[in-house]
C-alpha positions in Angstrom: -64.8 -7.5 -6.0 -62.0 -7.4 -8.7 -58.6 -8.7 -7.9 -55.6 -7.9 -10.1 -52.3 -9.7 -9.7 -49.3 -7.4 -9.7 -45.7 -8.5 -9.9 -44.2 -10.9 -7.4 -46.7 -10.9 -4.4 -48.7 -7.7 -5.1 -52.4 -7.4 -5.4 -54.7 -4.6 -6.4 -58.3 -5.1 -5.3 -61.4 -3.1 -6.1 -64.2 -3.4 -3.5 -67.0 -1.2 -4.8 -65.5 2.3 -5.0 -62.6 1.5 -2.7 -59.1 0.4 -3.9 -56.8 -1.8 -1.8 -53.1 -2.6 -2.4 -51.5 -5.6 -0.7 -47.7 -6.0 -0.8 -47.5 -3.8 -3.9 -44.0 -3.1 -5.2 -43.0 -1.6 -8.6 -39.3 -1.0 -8.0 -37.2 -3.9 -6.8 -33.8 -2.2 -6.9 -33.5 -2.3 -3.1 -33.4 -6.2 -3.2 -31.5 -6.7 -6.4 -28.1 -7.2 -4.8 -29.5 -10.1 -2.7 -32.3 -11.5 -4.9 -30.8 -10.7 -8.3 -32.3 -8.6 -11.1 -35.9 -9.3 -12.1 -36.1 -11.9 -14.8 -39.1 -10.4 -16.5 -40.7 -7.0 -17.0 -42.3 -5.5 -13.9 -46.1 -4.8 -14.1 -46.5 -1.0 -13.8 -49.6 0.1 -11.9 -48.8 3.2 -9.9 -49.7 5.9 -12.6 -53.4 5.0 -12.4 -53.7 3.9 -8.8 -55.0 5.9 -5.8 -55.5 3.4 -3.0 -57.8 3.9 -0.1 -55.9 1.3 1.8 -52.3 -0.1 1.5 -52.0 -3.4 3.4 -48.6 -4.9 4.4 -47.8 -8.5 5.4 -44.3 -7.5 6.5 -41.5 -5.0 5.7 -39.1 -6.8 3.5 -38.5 -4.6 0.4 -39.9 -7.1 -2.1 -43.2 -6.7 -0.3 -43.1 -3.1 1.0 -42.3 0.1 -0.8 -42.4 3.5 0.8 -42.3 4.9 -2.8 -45.6 3.3 -3.5 -47.1 4.6 -0.3 -46.0 8.1 -1.2 -47.2 7.9 -4.8 -50.3 5.7 -4.6 -52.0 6.3 -1.2 -54.9 8.6 -1.5 -54.8 11.8 0.6 -57.4 10.3 3.0 -56.0 6.8 2.6 -54.6 4.6 5.4 -51.9 2.0 5.8 -53.1 -1.2 7.5 -50.5 -3.2 9.3 -49.8 -5.5 12.2 -48.9 -4.0 15.5 -46.0 -6.4 15.5 -44.0 -4.1 13.2 -45.9 -0.8 13.2 -43.2 0.9 15.3 -40.8 0.8 12.3 -43.4 2.5 10.1 -43.9 5.2 12.7 -40.2 5.9 12.6 -40.5 6.4 8.9 -43.1 9.1 9.4 -46.2 7.1 8.6 -47.7 7.2 12.1 -50.6 9.5 11.3 -51.8 7.2 8.5 -51.6 3.8 10.3 -54.3 1.4 11.3 -52.6 -1.1 13.6 -54.2 -4.4 14.2 -53.4 -7.3 16.5 -53.6 -10.9 15.3 -57.3 -11.8 14.7 -58.4 -8.3 15.3 -60.7 -6.9 12.6 -61.2 -3.5 11.0 -64.2 -2.7 8.7 -65.0 0.2 6.4 -67.5 0.5 3.5 -68.3 -3.2 3.5 -64.7 -4.3 3.6 -63.1 -6.2 6.5 -59.4 -6.6 7.1 -58.0 -9.1 9.6 -54.4 -10.2 10.2 -53.9 -13.9 11.0 -50.8 -15.9 12.0 -47.9 -16.2 9.5 -44.3 -17.1 9.9 -41.2 -15.7 8.3 -38.2 -17.7 7.1 -35.7 -15.8 9.3 -38.0 -14.9 12.2 -39.0 -11.4 11.1 -42.5 -10.3 12.1 -45.1 -11.2 9.5 -48.8 -11.7 9.2 -51.2 -13.0 6.5 -54.3 -10.9 5.7 -57.9 -11.9 5.4 -59.9 -9.5 3.2 -63.7 -9.8 3.1 -66.0 -7.9 0.9 -69.7 -8.8 1.0 -69.7 -12.6 0.6 -66.2 -12.9 -0.9 -63.2 -13.7 1.2 -59.5 -14.0 0.2 -56.3 -14.6 2.1 -52.9 -13.2 1.2 -50.1 -15.1 2.8 -47.0 -12.9 2.1 -44.0 -15.1 1.9 -44.8 -17.5 4.7 -43.1 -20.7 5.4 -44.8 -23.9 6.5 -46.4 -23.8 10.0 -49.1 -25.6 12.0 -51.7 -22.8 12.0 -53.3 -23.4 8.6 -56.0 -25.7 10.0 -56.9 -23.1 12.6 -57.0 -20.3 10.1 -59.4 -22.2 8.0 -61.6 -23.1 10.9 -61.7 -19.5 12.2 -62.2 -18.0 8.7 -64.5 -20.4 6.8 -65.4 -20.1 3.1 -62.1 -18.6 1.8 -62.7 -18.1 -1.9 -59.1 -17.4 -3.0 -55.8 -18.2 -1.2 -52.8 -16.4 -2.6 -49.7 -18.4 -1.5 -46.0 -18.2 -2.2 -44.6 -21.2 -4.0 -40.9 -20.6 -4.9 -39.5 -22.6 -2.0 -36.5 -20.4 -2.0 -33.1 -21.3 -0.4 -31.8 -18.0 0.8 -28.2 -17.4 1.9 -28.3 -14.8 4.7 -24.6 -15.2 5.7 -23.9 -11.6 4.4 -26.4 -10.5 7.1 -24.6 -12.4 9.8 -26.9 -15.4 9.8 -25.8 -19.0 9.5 -26.8 -20.7 6.2 -29.9 -22.9 6.3 -30.9 -25.4 3.6 -34.6 -25.1 4.7 -36.8 -23.2 2.3 -37.6 -19.6 3.3 -41.0 -19.7 1.7 -43.6 -22.4 0.9 -42.7 -25.0 -1.8 -45.4 -25.8 -4.4 -46.3 -29.0 -2.4 -46.6 -27.1 0.9 -48.7 -24.3 -0.7 -51.2 -26.8 -2.1 -51.4 -28.4 1.3 -51.8 -25.1 3.0 -54.7 -24.1 0.7 -56.3 -27.5 1.4 -56.0 -27.2 5.2 -57.6 -23.7 5.0 -60.3 -25.2 2.8 -59.8 -22.5 0.2 -62.0 -22.8 -2.9 -59.2 -21.8 -5.2 -55.5 -21.7 -4.6 -53.5 -19.1 -6.5 -49.7 -19.3 -6.6 -47.6 -16.1 -6.3 -44.1 -15.1 -5.3 -42.2 -17.2 -8.0 -40.4 -16.9 -11.4 -39.3 -13.3 -11.0 -36.1 -13.7 -8.9 -33.2 -16.3 -8.8 -29.9 -14.9 -7.7 -26.6 -16.0 -6.3 -27.9 -15.7 -2.7 -31.5 -16.4 -3.5 -32.1 -19.7 -5.2 -35.7 -20.4 -6.2 -37.0 -23.9 -7.0 -37.1 -24.5 -10.8 -40.4 -25.2 -12.5 -42.5 -23.9 -9.6 -45.6 -23.4 -11.6 -45.6 -26.9 -13.2 -44.9 -28.5 -9.9 -47.7 -26.5 -8.3 -50.1 -27.6 -11.0 -49.0 -31.3 -10.6 -49.6 -31.2 -6.8 -52.9 -29.4 -7.1 -54.2 -32.0 -9.6 -52.8 -34.9 -7.6 -54.6 -33.6 -4.5 -57.8 -32.6 -6.4 -57.5 -29.0 -5.3 -59.0 -26.2 -7.5 -56.5 -23.5 -8.6 -56.0 -20.5 -10.8 -52.8 -19.5 -12.6 -52.7 -15.7 -13.0 -50.2 -13.7 -15.0 -49.1 -10.2 -13.9 -51.9 -7.8 -14.8 -54.6 -10.5 -14.9 -57.9 -9.7 -13.1 -60.4 -11.9 -11.4 -63.7 -10.2 -11.9 -66.2 -11.5 -9.4 -69.7 -10.1 -9.2 -72.5 -11.2 -6.9 -73.0 -14.5 -8.8 -70.7 -17.4 -9.0 -69.1 -16.6 -12.3 -65.3 -15.9 -12.3 -63.4 -14.7 -15.3 -59.7 -13.8 -15.7 -59.1 -10.8 -17.9 -56.0 -9.4 -19.5 -54.5 -6.1 -18.4 -57.1 -3.3 -18.5 
């Protein structure tokens, strides 16, 4: 298994001869009015990507891109999503390409297993986290979840998580323009919460994502997310990896892990 970090919350994963994208976005223009313009260059991946599977945690436009589906999904490829929000994808014309799964239901192909597990959105939209297993390697991608009480159970039901990708920007989002009252509660995990979530799931390594790229008038991310995450991980004796966009975890059949620059 090789795992490449894309911008924001995206992952590109190679499992043997299969390619998987999770929450992969290259054009964030649809969210710029609310989240602000990207603060750094977006990692470009679409020109050399044909995905066998595109996996979605939810349908917010910083995690879901119909453009990427149109451009990057192989002709025989499938979109894997939760049945909680599959109706919206069917309305967009993707019905023939969907694999819909209920919470804790698994789908396997070519040695890869996908399973959606509980997650919670900051404004109550439907969302899941994804467990991806290839041979003896297991990762979880937690979208932009907020804190909830299911992390213990996820770890118990999915032992030996090698990598937990968790949002850490603890954003305070003002949704008043969408007709929702303002809340001062973070709409994604804070660094402290992310380290605790990884610990409760008994992940071997916690990898922060979903930070540094956006900070707008209506979308205020915590400052110094990465440094705060590292401080909490060290204080709690939790192992972690910091990945830059384009970095790759190259994991073979042994226990060696290396992070490489952009290929």
